[in-house]
C-alpha positions in Angstrom: 0.0 0.0 0.0 2.6 2.5 1.0 5.0 1.7 -1.9 2.4 2.5 -4.6 0.2 5.4 -5.7 -2.7 3.8 -4.0 -1.8 5.5 -0.7 -1.8 8.9 -2.4 -5.2 8.4 -3.9 -6.7 7.1 -0.6 -5.4 10.0 1.5 -5.0 13.0 -0.8 -7.4 12.3 -3.6 -10.2 10.1 -2.1 -12.9 11.5 -4.4 -11.1 10.0 -7.4 -12.1 6.5 -8.6 -8.7 4.9 -8.2 -9.1 3.3 -4.8 -12.5 2.0 -5.5 -11.3 0.7 -8.9 -8.4 -1.0 -7.2 -10.7 -2.8 -4.8 -13.1 -3.8 -7.6 -10.3 -5.1 -9.8 -8.8 -7.0 -6.8 -12.2 -8.6 -6.1 -12.5 -9.6 -9.8 -9.1 -11.2 -9.6 -10.0 -13.0 -6.4 -13.2 -14.4 -7.8 -11.5 -15.4 -11.1 -8.5 -17.0 -9.3 -10.6 -19.4 -7.3 -12.3 -20.7 -10.4 -9.6 -20.1 -13.0 -9.5 -23.8 -14.1 -13.2 -24.1 -14.8 -15.9 -21.4 -15.1 -19.3 -22.4 -13.7 -22.5 -20.6 -14.7 -22.6 -19.0 -11.3 -19.0 -17.8 -11.4 -19.4 -16.5 -15.0 -22.4 -14.4 -13.9 -20.5 -13.2 -10.8 -17.5 -12.2 -12.8 -19.5 -10.5 -15.5 -21.4 -8.5 -12.9 -18.3 -7.6 -10.9 -16.4 -6.5 -14.1 -19.4 -4.4 -15.1 -19.4 -2.7 -11.7 -15.6 -2.2 -12.0 -16.1 -0.6 -15.4 -18.5 1.8 -13.8 -15.6 3.0 -11.6 -13.1 3.2 -14.4 -14.1 2.2 -18.0 -10.6 0.7 -18.5 -11.6 -2.1 -16.1 -13.7 -3.6 -19.0 -10.4 -5.3 -20.2 -10.8 -7.6 -17.2 -13.4 -9.5 -19.3 -10.3 -11.2 -20.7 -10.0 -13.2 -17.5 -13.2 -15.2 -17.9 -12.6 -15.3 -21.7 -9.3 -16.9 -21.1 -10.8 -19.6 -18.9 -13.6 -20.2 -21.4 -11.2 -20.4 -24.4 -9.2 -23.0 -22.6 -12.1 -25.4 -22.6 -13.9 -24.3 -25.8 -12.8 -27.2 -27.9 -14.5 -30.0 -26.0 -17.8 -28.5 -25.1 -18.8 -25.5 -27.3 -22.4 -25.1 -26.1 -21.7 -24.8 -22.3 -18.7 -22.6 -23.1 -20.9 -20.3 -25.2 -23.6 -20.3 -22.5 -21.1 -19.2 -19.9 -19.6 -16.6 -22.1 -23.0 -15.1 -23.0 -24.0 -15.1 -19.3 -20.8 -13.3 -18.4 -21.5 -10.7 -21.1 -25.1 -10.3 -20.0 -24.1 -9.9 -16.4 -21.4 -7.4 -17.4 -24.1 -5.3 -19.1 -26.2 -5.4 -15.9 -23.2 -4.3 -13.9 -22.3 -1.5 -16.3 -25.9 -0.4 -16.7 -25.7 2.4 -14.0 -22.8 4.0 -16.0 -24.5 3.6 -19.3 -27.6 5.3 -17.8 -25.5 8.1 -16.5 -23.9 8.6 -19.9 -27.3 8.6 -21.6 -28.4 11.3 -19.2 -25.2 13.4 -19.6 -24.2 12.8 -23.2 -27.3 11.4 -24.9 -25.8 8.0 -25.6 -25.5 4.7 -23.7 -22.1 4.0 -25.2 -19.6 6.7 -26.0 -17.4 6.8 -29.1 -14.8 8.8 -27.1 -13.8 8.6 -23.4 -15.9 10.9 -21.1 -12.8 13.1 -20.7 -13.1 14.1 -24.3 -11.9 13.1 -27.8 -8.2 14.2 -27.3 -7.9 12.4 -23.9 -7.1 8.9 -25.3 -4.8 8.6 -28.3 -4.3 4.9 -29.0 -2.1 5.6 -31.9 0.3 7.7 -29.8 1.3 6.1 -26.5 3.6 8.0 -24.1 5.4 4.9 -22.9 8.6 6.5 -21.6 6.7 9.3 -19.9 4.2 6.9 -18.3 6.7 4.4 -17.0 10.0 6.2 -16.6 9.5 9.9 -16.2 11.0 11.5 -13.1 7.6 13.4 -12.9 5.2 10.7 -11.8 6.6 7.9 -13.9 5.0 4.6 -12.7 8.2 2.6 -12.4 10.3 5.6 -11.4 8.1 6.6 -8.5 7.1 3.1 -7.5 10.2 0.9 -7.9 8.4 -2.0 -6.0 6.4 -2.6 -9.2 9.6 -3.7 -10.9 9.4 -6.8 -8.7 5.8 -7.4 -9.8 6.6 -7.1 -13.5 9.7 -9.3 -13.1 7.6 -11.8 -11.2 5.8 -12.5 -14.4 8.9 -14.3 -15.6 8.7 -16.8 -12.8 5.0 -17.1 -13.2 5.3 -17.8 -16.9 7.6 -20.7 -16.1 5.3 -22.1 -13.4 1.9 -21.5 -15.0 1.9 -20.1 -18.6 -1.9 -20.0 -18.6 -2.2 -17.8 -15.5 0.7 -15.6 -16.7 -1.0 -15.0 -20.1 -4.5 -14.7 -18.6 -3.5 -11.9 -16.2 -0.6 -10.5 -18.3 -2.7 -9.6 -21.3 -5.1 -7.4 -19.3 -2.2 -5.9 -17.4 -0.4 -5.0 -20.7 -3.7 -3.6 -22.2 -4.4 -1.4 -19.1 -0.8 -0.2 -19.1 -1.0 0.6 -22.8 -4.3 2.5 -22.3 -2.9 4.4 -19.4 0.2 5.3 -21.6 -2.2 6.6 -24.3 -4.1 8.8 -21.9 -3.7 12.6 -21.8 
């Protein structure tokens, strides 16, 4: 806690969504982790709902849908219908969880889904990431200001050797979120 930006957001910027988003993402990881080998209908619905609620806090959290997708894709070959059922249920539950945000956007912007982030068209430039500034800048660079995260990123090397599935299933959303953050204004 004290070695990351989370402490700053909890103490100095409590109105920002980061602490609640952290909690929601950690809860999603916990629920996914306990059933990562096989996704039951109940767990698919729970994960979809939790990821939808997490996306209400920060829209970037929608990439966490890749966690149940990874589990489902692992078993898709043998039983396509149950896999499809679980996937559709997770997406439906995600829609239910994200509904409060979509209703707010409809009220504020006139549309349930936005073509641009709520911060404006120029806020997110997916074609122009600021990788060096985001990770290594002496002015709030993620890895410069929180060197403990180096251990977390390097830990993926050991994880990949022990369990390639878990490393890929959690690493892809991590990379996507990192990339989206690097593309943010």
